[in-house]
C-alpha positions as CSV (number, residue, x, y, z in Angstrom):
1,M,0.0,0.0,0.0
2,L,1.4,3.4,-1.0
3,P,2.2,5.5,2.1
4,H,-0.4,8.2,1.2
5,I,-3.1,5.6,0.9
6,K,-2.1,4.1,4.3
7,D,-2.2,7.6,5.8
8,H,-5.7,8.2,4.3
9,S,-6.9,4.8,5.7
10,V,-5.6,5.6,9.2
11,M,-7.4,8.9,9.2
12,V,-10.6,7.4,7.9
13,A,-10.4,4.8,10.7
14,E,-10.0,7.6,13.3
15,A,-12.9,9.5,11.9
16,A,-15.2,6.5,11.5
17,V,-14.5,5.2,15.1
18,T,-15.0,8.7,16.5
19,I,-18.4,9.0,14.7
20,A,-19.4,5.5,15.7
21,R,-18.6,6.1,19.3
22,E,-20.7,9.2,19.3
23,L,-23.6,7.4,17.7
24,N,-23.4,4.6,20.2
25,K,-23.5,7.2,23.1
26,N,-26.9,8.1,21.6
27,G,-28.4,4.6,21.6
28,L,-27.1,3.0,18.4
29,N,-25.3,-0.4,18.7
30,L,-22.5,-0.1,16.1
31,H,-19.6,-2.6,16.1
32,I,-16.6,-0.3,16.7
33,D,-14.0,-3.0,16.0
34,L,-15.6,-3.9,12.7
35,I,-15.7,-0.3,11.7
36,E,-12.1,0.3,12.6
37,A,-10.9,-2.8,10.8
38,S,-12.9,-2.1,7.7
39,A,-11.7,1.5,7.6
40,L,-8.1,0.5,7.9
41,L,-8.6,-2.0,5.1
42,H,-11.0,-0.2,2.8
43,D,-8.4,0.7,0.3
44,I,-6.4,-2.5,0.6
45,T,-6.2,-3.0,-3.2
46,K,-6.2,0.7,-4.2
47,T,-2.4,0.8,-5.0
48,R,-2.8,-2.1,-7.4
49,S,-6.0,-0.6,-8.9
50,I,-4.1,2.6,-9.8
51,E,-2.1,0.5,-12.3
52,T,-4.8,-1.9,-13.4
53,G,-7.9,0.3,-13.4
54,E,-9.8,-2.4,-11.4
55,N,-12.6,-1.6,-9.0
56,H,-10.7,-1.5,-5.7
57,S,-13.8,-2.0,-3.6
58,R,-14.6,-5.2,-5.4
59,T,-11.1,-6.5,-5.5
60,G,-10.5,-5.5,-1.8
61,G,-13.7,-7.4,-0.9
62,K,-12.6,-10.5,-2.8
63,L,-9.1,-10.5,-1.2
64,L,-10.6,-10.1,2.3
65,R,-13.0,-13.0,1.6
66,Q,-10.0,-15.1,0.6
67,L,-8.4,-14.2,3.9
68,G,-11.5,-15.4,5.8
69,Q,-13.0,-12.0,6.6
70,P,-16.4,-12.0,5.0
71,R,-18.0,-9.2,7.1
72,I,-15.0,-6.9,6.6
73,A,-15.1,-7.8,2.9
74,E,-18.8,-6.7,2.8
75,M,-17.9,-3.4,4.4
76,V,-15.0,-2.8,2.0
77,E,-17.2,-3.5,-1.0
78,Q,-19.7,-0.9,0.2
79,H,-17.3,1.9,1.3
80,V,-17.8,3.8,-2.0
81,L,-21.6,3.7,-1.5
82,P,-23.6,1.4,0.8
83,D,-26.3,-0.9,-0.7
84,R,-28.9,0.5,1.6
85,I,-29.6,3.9,3.2
86,E,-32.6,3.2,5.4
87,G,-33.5,2.2,8.9
88,T,-30.9,2.6,11.6
89,V,-27.5,4.1,10.6
90,S,-25.3,1.2,9.6
91,E,-21.6,0.4,10.0
92,E,-21.4,0.7,6.2
93,E,-22.8,4.2,6.2
94,V,-20.3,5.3,8.9
95,L,-17.4,3.9,6.9
96,C,-18.6,5.5,3.6
97,Y,-19.2,8.8,5.3
98,A,-15.8,8.9,7.0
99,D,-14.1,8.0,3.8
100,K,-15.8,10.8,2.0
101,R,-14.9,13.3,4.7
102,V,-11.2,12.5,4.4
103,L,-9.2,13.9,1.5
104,H,-5.8,12.3,1.6
105,D,-5.2,12.5,5.4
106,E,-7.3,15.6,6.2
107,I,-10.9,16.0,7.3
108,V,-12.7,18.2,4.7
109,S,-16.3,19.1,3.9
110,L,-18.3,17.0,1.5
111,E,-18.2,19.9,-0.9
112,K,-14.4,19.9,-1.0
113,R,-14.1,16.1,-1.2
114,F,-16.6,15.8,-4.1
115,A,-14.9,18.7,-5.9
116,Y,-11.7,16.7,-5.7
117,L,-13.4,13.6,-6.9
118,V,-14.8,15.4,-10.0
119,A,-11.4,16.9,-10.8
120,R,-9.6,13.6,-10.3
121,Y,-12.1,11.1,-11.7
122,G,-14.7,13.1,-13.7
123,Q,-13.2,12.4,-17.2
124,N,-16.7,12.4,-18.8
125,E,-20.3,13.3,-18.2
126,E,-21.2,9.8,-17.2
127,K,-18.5,9.7,-14.5
128,I,-19.4,13.2,-13.3
129,G,-23.1,12.2,-13.1
130,Y,-22.2,9.2,-11.0
131,I,-20.1,11.3,-8.7
132,N,-22.9,13.8,-8.3
133,K,-25.4,11.0,-7.6
134,T,-23.1,9.6,-5.0
135,K,-22.8,13.1,-3.4
136,K,-26.5,13.4,-3.0
137,K,-26.6,10.1,-1.2
138,L,-23.7,11.2,1.0
139,I,-25.6,14.3,2.0
140,L,-28.5,12.1,3.0
141,I,-26.1,9.8,5.0
142,E,-24.6,12.9,6.7
143,K,-28.1,14.1,7.7
144,R,-29.0,10.6,9.1
145,I,-25.8,10.5,11.1
146,M,-26.1,14.0,12.5
147,E,-29.8,13.4,13.4
148,N,-28.5,10.6,15.7
149,I,-25.8,12.8,17.4
150,T,-27.1,14.9,20.3
151,S,-23.9,16.3,21.7
152,S,-23.4,19.9,20.9
153,E,-19.7,19.4,21.4
154,F,-19.3,16.9,18.7
155,N,-17.5,18.2,15.6
156,I,-16.0,15.9,13.0
157,N,-13.9,18.8,11.7
158,K,-11.9,18.6,15.0
159,I,-10.7,15.0,14.5
160,V,-6.9,15.1,14.3
161,K,-4.2,12.5,13.8
């Protein structure tokens, strides 16, 4: 794993765990260890995918299944966008949201992160459309998460390495 991808993954894990702990204080029952492991491993095949062009969430999931980690594999497969966004906030949503709030190794707004995604990956209208569709879903996930956090002191922007 390239060093900058490792740094990104560590920061995503810190953000995801912080969010999950705050949600659990407010009555959710999220599995912190699962979230942390999945966040640390969410880009496990990203370095290879830079060269091959493969879908790193799929190949990461496949590798983790081969290593006997089916639940972490499921999380990694959904870190780009969870299969469902309904009911109680899920571990997948926390992982996805944390990933989208971390640009390289810095907490940023969704606006800044998605502007980066368009600039980096928006080679055509189809890809830009997909990125914008994903952004709308992330705004919904953010709203769902924040509705379940009651502490006025919680601020994801204050998470530091």
